[in-house]
C-alpha angles and dihedrals in degrees: 000000000000089000092054091049093050092049091049091049092049092050093050092048099047104026107029094042110034114206121262091250092066092051091050090048092052091048091048092049091048093049091047092052092049091047091049091050091049092049091047091051091046092050090048091050092049090048091051092048092049089050091052091047092050090047094050091044091051090047091050090048090052090050091050092048091048090049091051091050091050092048092047090050091048093049092047090047090050091050091048090051090049090054092048092050092045092053091046092050093047099041102035112020094034093050092045093052092045090051090050089051092053092050090046091054091053093061109112112225127211102234090205091071108069092181091061090050091052091049090048092052092047091050090049090051093050092049091051090050092049092051092049091048092050091050091048094050092046091049094050092048095047099040092197090165088061091056095044104036106018139243100305096053092042092055092044092049092046092053092047093050097042105040119073103228091203091061104029131039102225132180137172121209111177129159126225088252089090090073086075093065110108114246094244090053093042091063092054092046091049093049090048091053090047092053094045095047092046090051090050093050093047100043112014100053094208129187093201131039128178131178114195138161143200138175131224136174096285109023151015111245121208114188128195115193128187137162098218132093104310141181130253122221091256092053091050091050089053096045099049092062096047117108093228095050098087094156093055091046090055089049090049092053091050091049090054091049092049093041083230133146129224121205126189120198140168120221133174093268097045145286127325130200114194121194112197113199117184116234 
């Protein structure tokens, strides 16, 4: 009887009422499983987000590359069209005007009519001006000096031909570092300088103009200074996105192609335009 009672007591103690350690173990296992599930879900979520980020980054990179290709194609097409127009002006219009000049010179004037003589001289003067203009336009479009002598000489020659030295005090101070600019980039830099200088001459009405350049560890810096009515950086940012600012849009496309940066600033002595070109 005592044996039966002891067995019953042992069964009740160890089977009917599990010890606290077993309960704690079950709780610990449950918490561990839940924590493991949470960590697994968190890692899965992070992995999905990283995948989305990589996908969007890759998509953005493809868009930027496509944009650069389109801009490069547009710039090359523009340059090709410039060359075609330059050759047409030089070969066709230039030759036609020169032929007209020769025929004009062969006209025999009646010296008794002074009015005819004055008209003849005026016509001769206009023909000479037209021929010079055609040659100048053809030269600027073709930029043969850029191809033959490099960026520095092309910029220097452009300033000398474009700026009237009787009205504007102009100077060019460029270092030999610009010989390191690749030819395909040199064309875009030259066209950018052309557009900026032409805008300054048309709108700023300066008395002084200076084009200078330096080089540092990371970039070539081309600086255009003038003392006229200039632009601030904020004004440039607004203008280059306007539909009617075609010149600034062309500059913007060239900057993207060059991976360059353009900074406008006003200082006590005048306005500065700095073109930073990575080396």
